[in-house]
C-alpha positions as CSV (number, residue, x, y, z in Angstrom):
1,M,0.0,0.0,0.0
2,D,1.6,3.3,-1.1
3,L,1.5,6.4,1.2
4,A,-1.4,8.1,-0.6
5,T,-3.5,4.9,-0.4
6,A,-2.6,4.4,3.2
7,S,-3.5,8.0,4.1
8,V,-7.0,7.5,2.5
9,A,-7.5,4.2,4.3
10,E,-6.5,5.8,7.6
11,A,-8.9,8.7,7.1
12,D,-11.7,6.3,6.1
13,A,-11.0,4.2,9.2
14,Q,-11.0,7.2,11.5
15,S,-14.4,8.3,10.0
16,F,-15.8,4.8,10.6
17,F,-14.6,4.8,14.2
18,R,-16.9,7.8,14.8
19,R,-20.0,5.9,13.5
20,C,-19.5,2.3,14.5
21,G,-21.6,2.6,17.7
22,R,-24.7,1.2,16.0
23,I,-26.1,-2.2,15.1
24,L,-27.8,-3.1,11.9
25,I,-31.4,-4.2,12.3
26,N,-34.1,-4.2,9.6
27,G,-32.1,-2.0,7.3
28,D,-31.3,0.7,9.8
29,F,-28.3,1.3,12.0
30,V,-29.6,1.9,15.5
31,P,-28.0,2.3,18.9
32,P,-28.3,-0.5,21.4
33,R,-31.3,-0.3,23.7
34,N,-29.2,-0.6,26.8
35,D,-26.8,2.1,25.7
36,Q,-23.8,-0.1,26.6
37,F,-20.6,-0.4,24.5
38,I,-17.5,-2.5,24.2
39,P,-14.0,-1.0,23.7
40,A,-12.3,-2.0,20.5
41,I,-8.6,-2.4,21.5
42,D,-5.7,-2.4,19.1
43,P,-3.7,-5.5,20.3
44,A,-0.4,-4.0,19.0
45,T,-0.7,-0.9,21.2
46,E,-3.2,-1.9,23.9
47,Q,-5.0,1.4,23.1
48,V,-8.8,1.8,22.7
49,I,-9.5,2.8,19.1
50,A,-13.3,2.8,19.0
51,H,-16.4,1.5,20.9
52,V,-19.0,-0.9,19.5
53,P,-22.5,-1.7,20.9
54,A,-22.9,-4.3,23.6
55,A,-26.3,-5.4,22.4
56,G,-28.7,-7.1,24.8
57,R,-31.6,-9.6,24.5
58,A,-34.0,-6.9,23.5
59,D,-31.9,-6.0,20.5
60,V,-31.6,-9.7,19.6
61,D,-35.4,-10.1,19.8
62,T,-35.8,-7.2,17.4
63,A,-33.2,-8.5,15.0
64,V,-34.8,-12.0,14.9
65,A,-38.2,-10.5,14.3
66,A,-36.8,-8.4,11.4
67,A,-35.1,-11.5,9.9
68,R,-38.3,-13.5,10.3
69,N,-40.4,-10.9,8.6
70,A,-38.0,-10.5,5.8
71,F,-37.9,-14.3,5.3
72,E,-41.7,-14.9,5.5
73,H,-43.1,-11.7,4.0
74,G,-40.3,-9.6,2.4
75,P,-39.1,-9.4,-1.2
76,W,-36.1,-11.7,-0.5
77,S,-38.2,-14.9,-0.7
78,R,-39.9,-13.7,-3.8
79,M,-36.7,-12.8,-5.6
80,N,-35.7,-15.2,-8.3
81,P,-32.2,-16.8,-7.9
82,S,-30.5,-14.6,-10.4
83,E,-31.6,-11.5,-8.6
84,R,-30.2,-12.8,-5.3
85,A,-27.0,-13.8,-7.0
86,R,-26.7,-10.3,-8.5
87,L,-26.8,-8.7,-5.1
88,M,-24.1,-11.0,-3.8
89,Y,-21.9,-10.2,-6.7
90,R,-22.4,-6.5,-6.1
91,L,-21.5,-7.0,-2.4
92,A,-18.3,-8.9,-3.5
93,D,-17.4,-5.9,-5.7
94,A,-18.0,-3.5,-2.9
95,V,-15.8,-5.5,-0.5
96,E,-13.0,-5.5,-3.1
97,R,-13.5,-1.8,-3.8
98,N,-13.1,-1.0,-0.1
99,M,-10.2,-3.4,0.3
100,D,-7.7,-0.9,1.8
101,E,-10.1,0.4,4.5
102,L,-11.4,-3.1,5.4
103,A,-7.8,-4.5,5.6
104,L,-6.7,-1.6,7.9
105,L,-9.7,-2.0,10.1
106,E,-9.0,-5.8,10.4
107,T,-5.4,-5.2,11.3
108,L,-6.1,-2.6,13.9
109,D,-8.9,-4.7,15.4
110,N,-7.2,-8.1,15.2
111,G,-3.5,-7.4,15.0
112,K,-2.6,-9.5,12.0
113,P,-0.2,-8.1,9.4
114,L,-1.8,-5.8,6.8
115,K,-0.6,-8.0,3.9
116,A,-2.5,-10.9,5.4
117,S,-5.6,-8.8,6.0
118,R,-5.6,-7.7,2.4
119,S,-4.9,-11.0,0.6
120,I,-6.6,-13.5,2.9
121,D,-9.3,-11.7,4.8
122,V,-10.6,-9.1,2.4
123,M,-9.8,-10.6,-1.0
124,G,-10.7,-14.1,0.3
125,S,-14.1,-12.7,1.4
126,A,-14.8,-11.2,-2.0
127,E,-13.9,-14.4,-3.7
128,K,-16.1,-16.4,-1.3
129,L,-19.1,-14.2,-2.0
130,R,-18.5,-14.7,-5.7
131,Y,-18.2,-18.5,-5.3
132,F,-21.4,-18.8,-3.4
133,A,-23.2,-16.3,-5.7
134,G,-22.5,-18.8,-8.4
135,W,-24.3,-21.5,-6.4
136,V,-27.6,-19.5,-6.1
137,T,-28.9,-20.6,-9.5
138,K,-27.8,-24.2,-9.1
139,I,-29.6,-25.3,-6.0
140,G,-32.1,-28.0,-6.8
141,G,-33.6,-31.3,-5.8
142,E,-33.7,-34.7,-7.5
143,T,-36.2,-37.0,-9.1
144,A,-36.8,-40.4,-7.5
145,S,-37.9,-43.7,-8.9
146,L,-40.3,-45.3,-6.5
147,S,-40.9,-49.0,-6.0
148,A,-44.4,-48.6,-4.4
149,P,-47.3,-49.9,-6.5
150,G,-48.9,-47.4,-8.8
151,D,-47.8,-44.7,-11.1
152,W,-45.9,-41.9,-9.4
153,H,-44.0,-38.7,-10.1
154,A,-41.6,-38.2,-7.1
155,Y,-39.0,-35.6,-6.5
156,T,-37.2,-33.6,-3.8
157,L,-36.9,-29.9,-3.2
158,R,-34.2,-28.0,-1.3
159,E,-35.6,-25.0,0.5
160,P,-34.0,-22.4,2.8
161,V,-34.1,-23.4,6.4
162,G,-35.2,-19.9,7.4
163,V,-33.7,-17.5,9.9
164,A,-30.0,-18.3,10.5
165,A,-27.9,-17.0,13.4
166,L,-24.2,-16.8,12.6
167,I,-21.7,-16.5,15.4
168,V,-18.2,-15.9,14.3
169,P,-14.8,-15.9,16.0
170,W,-12.1,-13.2,16.3
171,N,-9.2,-14.9,14.4
172,F,-10.5,-14.2,10.8
173,P,-13.4,-11.8,11.6
174,L,-14.4,-10.7,8.1
175,M,-13.6,-13.9,6.4
176,M,-15.5,-16.0,8.9
177,A,-18.5,-13.6,8.7
178,V,-18.6,-14.1,5.0
179,T,-18.0,-17.8,5.2
180,K,-21.3,-18.2,7.0
181,M,-23.3,-15.3,5.5
182,A,-22.6,-16.1,1.8
183,P,-24.0,-19.7,1.7
184,A,-26.9,-18.7,4.0
185,L,-27.9,-15.9,1.6
186,A,-27.3,-18.1,-1.4
187,A,-29.7,-20.7,0.0
188,G,-32.3,-18.0,0.5
189,C,-32.1,-17.6,4.3
190,T,-32.1,-14.3,6.2
191,V,-29.4,-13.8,8.8
192,I,-28.4,-12.3,12.1
193,L,-24.6,-12.0,12.3
194,K,-23.0,-11.8,15.7
195,P,-19.2,-11.1,15.4
196,A,-16.8,-11.7,18.3
197,E,-16.8,-8.9,20.8
198,Q,-13.1,-8.5,20.4
199,T,-13.3,-7.9,16.7
200,S,-16.5,-6.4,15.5
201,L,-15.4,-3.5,13.3
202,T,-15.2,-5.2,9.9
203,A,-18.6,-6.9,10.4
204,L,-20.2,-3.5,11.0
205,R,-18.5,-2.0,8.0
206,L,-19.7,-5.0,6.0
207,G,-23.2,-4.1,7.1
208,E,-22.8,-0.6,5.6
209,L,-21.8,-2.3,2.3
210,V,-24.8,-4.6,2.5
211,Q,-27.0,-1.5,2.7
212,E,-25.0,0.3,-0.1
213,V,-25.6,-2.5,-2.6
214,G,-29.3,-2.7,-2.0
215,F,-30.1,-5.8,0.1
216,P,-33.7,-5.6,1.3
217,A,-34.3,-4.6,4.9
218,G,-34.1,-7.4,7.4
219,V,-32.2,-9.9,5.2
220,V,-28.9,-9.1,6.9
221,N,-28.9,-8.0,10.5
222,I,-25.7,-7.4,12.5
223,V,-25.7,-7.5,16.3
224,T,-22.5,-6.9,18.2
225,G,-22.2,-7.9,21.8
226,Y,-20.8,-10.3,24.3
227,G,-21.1,-14.0,23.6
228,E,-22.6,-14.8,27.0
229,I,-25.4,-12.3,26.4
230,A,-26.1,-11.6,22.7
231,G,-24.6,-15.0,21.5
232,A,-26.5,-17.0,24.1
233,A,-29.8,-15.2,23.3
234,L,-29.4,-16.1,19.6
235,A,-28.5,-19.7,20.5
236,E,-31.6,-20.3,22.5
237,H,-34.0,-18.0,20.6
238,P,-37.2,-19.9,19.4
239,G,-37.3,-17.6,16.3
240,V,-34.0,-18.8,15.0
241,D,-34.2,-21.9,12.7
242,K,-30.4,-22.5,12.2
243,I,-27.3,-21.6,14.1
244,S,-23.8,-21.7,12.8
245,F,-21.0,-21.2,15.2
246,T,-17.2,-21.2,14.9
247,G,-15.1,-21.1,18.1
248,S,-14.0,-23.2,21.0
249,T,-15.3,-26.7,21.7
250,E,-16.4,-25.6,25.2
251,V,-18.6,-22.8,23.8
252,G,-19.8,-25.1,21.0
253,K,-21.2,-27.5,23.6
254,L,-23.0,-24.7,25.4
255,I,-24.6,-23.6,22.1
256,L,-25.6,-27.2,21.3
257,R,-27.5,-27.4,24.6
258,A,-29.1,-24.0,24.1
259,A,-30.2,-25.0,20.6
260,A,-32.2,-27.9,21.9
261,G,-35.1,-25.7,22.9
262,N,-36.6,-25.7,19.4
263,L,-34.2,-28.3,17.9
264,K,-32.7,-25.6,15.6
265,R,-30.3,-26.9,13.0
266,V,-26.7,-26.6,14.1
267,T,-23.3,-26.3,12.4
268,L,-20.3,-26.2,14.7
269,E,-16.7,-25.6,13.5
270,L,-14.7,-26.0,16.7
271,G,-11.2,-26.6,18.1
272,G,-8.3,-28.5,16.7
273,K,-4.9,-30.0,17.7
274,S,-3.8,-31.0,14.2
275,P,-1.0,-33.5,13.6
276,V,1.8,-32.9,11.2
277,L,3.5,-36.1,9.9
278,V,6.9,-35.8,8.2
279,F,8.5,-38.8,6.6
280,P,12.2,-39.2,5.8
281,D,11.7,-38.9,2.1
282,A,10.0,-35.5,2.4
283,D,11.4,-32.4,0.8
284,I,12.8,-31.0,4.0
285,E,13.1,-27.4,2.8
286,A,9.5,-27.4,1.7
287,A,8.4,-29.1,5.0
288,V,10.3,-26.5,7.1
289,A,8.5,-23.7,5.3
290,G,5.1,-25.4,5.4
291,V,5.2,-26.5,9.0
292,S,6.3,-23.0,10.0
293,R,3.5,-21.4,8.0
294,F,0.8,-23.7,9.4
295,I,1.7,-22.9,13.0
296,F,3.0,-19.3,13.0
297,S,0.6,-17.7,10.5
298,N,-2.0,-15.5,12.2
299,S,0.2,-15.9,15.4
300,G,-1.0,-19.5,15.6
301,Q,-4.6,-18.4,16.1
302,V,-5.9,-20.8,13.6
303,C,-8.3,-23.7,14.4
304,A,-6.5,-25.9,11.8
305,A,-3.0,-25.0,13.0
306,G,-0.5,-27.8,12.7
307,S,0.5,-27.8,16.3
308,R,1.6,-31.4,16.9
309,L,4.7,-32.3,14.8
310,Y,5.7,-35.9,14.4
311,A,8.8,-36.5,12.3
312,H,10.9,-39.6,11.5
313,R,14.0,-39.8,13.7
314,K,16.2,-39.7,10.6
315,I,15.2,-36.1,9.7
316,F,13.8,-34.9,13.1
317,D,16.9,-32.8,14.1
318,A,17.3,-31.2,10.7
319,L,13.6,-30.4,10.5
320,V,13.3,-28.9,14.0
321,S,16.5,-26.9,13.5
322,G,15.1,-25.4,10.3
323,I,11.8,-24.5,11.9
324,A,13.6,-23.0,14.9
325,E,15.7,-20.8,12.6
326,K,12.5,-19.7,10.9
327,A,10.9,-19.0,14.2
328,K,13.8,-16.9,15.4
329,S,14.1,-15.0,12.2
330,L,10.4,-14.1,11.9
331,K,9.8,-10.3,12.1
332,V,7.2,-9.9,14.9
333,G,5.6,-6.5,15.1
334,P,2.5,-4.3,14.6
335,G,0.4,-5.4,11.7
336,V,0.6,-1.9,10.2
337,D,4.4,-2.4,9.8
338,A,4.8,-3.5,6.2
339,S,7.8,-5.7,7.3
340,A,5.9,-7.6,10.0
341,E,5.5,-11.3,9.4
342,M,3.6,-12.1,12.6
343,G,1.5,-9.7,14.7
344,P,0.3,-9.8,18.3
345,L,-2.2,-12.1,19.9
346,V,-5.7,-10.7,19.8
347,S,-6.2,-9.7,23.4
348,E,-4.7,-9.7,26.9
349,E,-6.9,-12.7,27.8
350,Q,-5.5,-14.7,24.9
351,L,-2.0,-13.5,25.8
352,D,-2.4,-14.9,29.3
353,R,-3.8,-18.2,28.0
354,V,-0.9,-18.8,25.6
355,L,1.7,-17.8,28.2
356,G,0.1,-20.2,30.6
357,Y,0.5,-23.0,28.2
358,M,4.1,-22.1,27.6
359,R,4.8,-22.1,31.3
360,S,3.0,-25.5,31.7
361,G,5.2,-27.0,29.0
362,I,8.4,-25.9,30.7
363,E,7.1,-27.1,34.1
364,A,6.1,-30.5,32.7
365,G,9.7,-31.1,31.5
366,A,9.5,-30.3,27.8
367,S,12.6,-28.9,26.1
368,L,12.3,-25.3,24.9
369,V,14.0,-24.9,21.5
370,A,12.7,-21.4,20.6
371,G,10.6,-18.7,22.1
372,G,8.6,-19.5,25.2
373,S,7.9,-15.9,26.5
374,R,6.3,-12.6,25.9
375,L,8.2,-10.0,24.0
376,D,9.4,-7.0,25.9
377,R,7.4,-4.3,24.3
378,R,3.9,-2.8,24.4
379,G,1.3,-5.0,22.8
380,Y,0.2,-8.6,23.2
381,F,3.3,-10.1,21.5
382,V,4.8,-13.5,22.1
383,A,7.8,-15.2,20.5
384,P,7.2,-18.1,18.1
385,T,7.7,-21.1,20.3
386,I,8.9,-24.7,19.8
387,F,9.0,-27.5,22.3
388,T,10.5,-31.0,21.9
389,G,10.2,-33.9,24.2
390,T,6.5,-33.4,24.7
391,T,4.0,-36.2,25.5
392,C,0.3,-36.5,25.3
393,Q,0.1,-36.2,29.1
394,M,1.3,-32.6,28.8
395,A,-1.4,-29.9,28.5
396,V,0.6,-28.0,25.9
397,Q,0.5,-31.0,23.6
398,R,-3.0,-32.3,24.5
399,E,-5.0,-29.1,24.5
400,E,-5.6,-26.4,21.9
401,V,-3.3,-23.5,22.7
402,F,-4.4,-21.2,19.9
403,G,-1.1,-19.5,19.7
404,P,2.3,-19.9,17.9
405,V,3.4,-22.9,19.9
406,L,4.6,-26.1,18.2
407,C,5.1,-29.4,20.1
408,A,7.6,-31.7,18.3
409,A,8.3,-35.4,18.7
410,Y,9.9,-38.1,16.6
411,F,8.9,-41.6,15.6
412,D,11.0,-44.6,14.6
413,E,8.5,-47.1,13.2
414,D,7.5,-47.3,9.6
415,G,4.2,-48.9,10.2
416,L,1.4,-46.5,9.2
417,D,-1.1,-48.0,11.7
418,A,1.1,-47.0,14.7
419,I,1.8,-43.5,13.2
420,A,-1.9,-42.9,12.6
421,A,-2.8,-44.1,16.1
422,E,-0.4,-41.5,17.5
423,A,-1.8,-38.8,15.2
424,N,-5.4,-39.7,16.2
425,N,-4.6,-39.7,19.9
426,T,-6.6,-36.5,20.5
427,D,-10.2,-35.4,21.2
428,Y,-10.0,-33.3,18.0
429,G,-10.1,-34.1,14.3
430,L,-10.2,-31.0,12.3
431,S,-7.1,-31.2,10.1
432,A,-3.9,-33.2,9.5
433,Y,-0.8,-32.6,7.4
434,I,1.5,-35.2,5.7
435,W,4.9,-34.5,4.1
436,T,6.2,-37.3,1.9
437,R,7.1,-37.9,-1.7
438,D,5.6,-41.4,-1.6
439,L,2.0,-41.1,-2.9
440,G,1.2,-44.6,-1.7
441,V,2.1,-43.6,1.9
442,A,0.1,-40.4,1.4
443,H,-3.1,-42.1,0.2
444,K,-3.0,-44.9,2.7
445,L,-2.3,-42.6,5.7
446,A,-4.9,-40.1,4.6
447,R,-7.5,-42.9,4.9
448,K,-6.3,-43.8,8.4
449,L,-6.4,-40.3,9.9
450,K,-9.5,-39.1,11.7
451,A,-9.6,-35.6,10.4
452,G,-11.9,-33.6,8.2
453,F,-9.2,-32.2,6.0
454,V,-5.9,-33.9,5.1
455,R,-3.3,-31.9,3.3
456,V,-0.3,-33.6,1.6
457,N,2.8,-31.4,1.0
458,G,0.8,-28.3,1.8
459,G,-2.5,-27.5,0.2
460,P,-5.0,-24.6,0.2
461,L,-8.2,-24.1,2.1
462,D,-10.3,-23.6,-1.1
463,N,-13.9,-22.7,-1.4
464,A,-14.5,-25.8,-3.4
465,L,-13.4,-28.1,-0.6
466,P,-15.7,-28.8,2.4
467,F,-14.2,-27.9,5.7
468,G,-15.1,-29.3,9.1
469,G,-14.0,-31.8,11.7
470,Y,-14.3,-35.2,13.2
471,K,-14.9,-35.9,16.9
472,Q,-14.9,-32.8,19.1
473,S,-13.9,-30.5,16.2
474,G,-17.5,-30.0,15.3
475,W,-20.6,-30.9,13.4
476,G,-21.2,-30.4,9.7
477,R,-19.2,-28.8,6.9
478,E,-18.7,-25.3,5.5
479,N,-17.6,-24.4,2.0
480,A,-18.4,-26.2,-1.3
481,K,-21.9,-27.7,-1.9
482,A,-21.9,-28.9,1.7
483,G,-21.9,-25.3,2.8
484,I,-25.1,-24.6,0.8
485,D,-26.8,-27.8,2.0
486,A,-26.2,-26.8,5.6
487,Y,-28.7,-23.9,5.1
488,T,-31.4,-26.0,3.4
489,E,-34.1,-28.4,4.3
490,V,-35.0,-31.3,2.0
491,K,-38.7,-31.8,1.1
492,A,-39.9,-35.0,-0.6
493,V,-42.9,-34.8,-2.9
494,A,-44.8,-37.8,-4.4
495,I,-47.7,-37.3,-6.8
496,A,-50.0,-40.1,-8.0
497,L,-50.4,-39.9,-11.8
């Protein structure tokens, strides 16, 4: 970003800070009824940069009523698919057009490097909107051949589930908002979006763009607030037909219990403790780069982070040494610094959590190869950290840290069953990573791993691939056709001819 562009983005952001104290309900930005607000804190400076509404149950009730009315009686349900798709394409263009401002807001609110905010969060959101806009005209049912006596015409329909509550995390605020909103809108649902209280700015700015491009009132509602208040109210609300949540497994279980009241449909994308398996024939240079990227990107605040490294003894020392060199050379700094490769953790609470796991690893007897401490500067910065000698009895290896902390161990055996058993020795099953040149090993091991997404020698998180987890990593899938299906109900129709 050149100086002129940066200056414009900064001015736009400052202007937005002065108007972000309202929530979007039924096509209007309104103040919270309780007149309560949450400080938005720049994690690189620990300074308050804005205040966003702390919406209460009354605001949630109003938002749900608006979404219900728009779904049942508004123009949204009467629009043909191509009209809905056109609005989504226009929103994608608006996101891209405002890329510099949105990226700066994301970096100031979350802490991640500006380059990542632009390429991953903002451009990724625009592409996701376009991907799901393409699905709008392709949602349909199937014909069925019945075996019952008589002459029948039978088919199925896929219909929107209704009002969807979308609760998103703070690690990829804009991207996760769009990840849920885009397929919901494509399926014909109306939505209430509840961003994380730590990172609500880009969601509110997205709401302004929703208005700008002409979505009907009530189709998209954005309610900011604390999870235990606004989020809980949405999870248990009888007027909500579907809830999609991304966040911790602990909160996911709370949402599941709350959703039981009216048996609302539930998608949960939860925690992970993903294994990384490196074989002696792997391209070590590529593995070093890939393993480092999948644990240190976004300061390790990624549900699919490759946080448990298992490498063959033959290459273990060389691999860990290379990753340690990468960790020590990473430029850690404020996201607005163009040279920064890793930003701060998102909040003081998250800083305390990650430091606690670092201390527990040391106290449990793990060997510290790199990092292991907070950086001596203002902001919630920690050093990229690597432990060796960890075991599954240690909390730092067993539990999700959600920080730039890698636990490394080696294996001797060549039997894939034993390797897979060690990789699967976790409550989670979101992702897994394999590094090998042997495609036979790759295919065989991929089938043995209990994970929703297996990446061999790298691999992108693409819109065309479903994403979700086994075991306590969640329910359901996002992205691809599965992401659309999650916001639909299937209706069977049989007609006697």
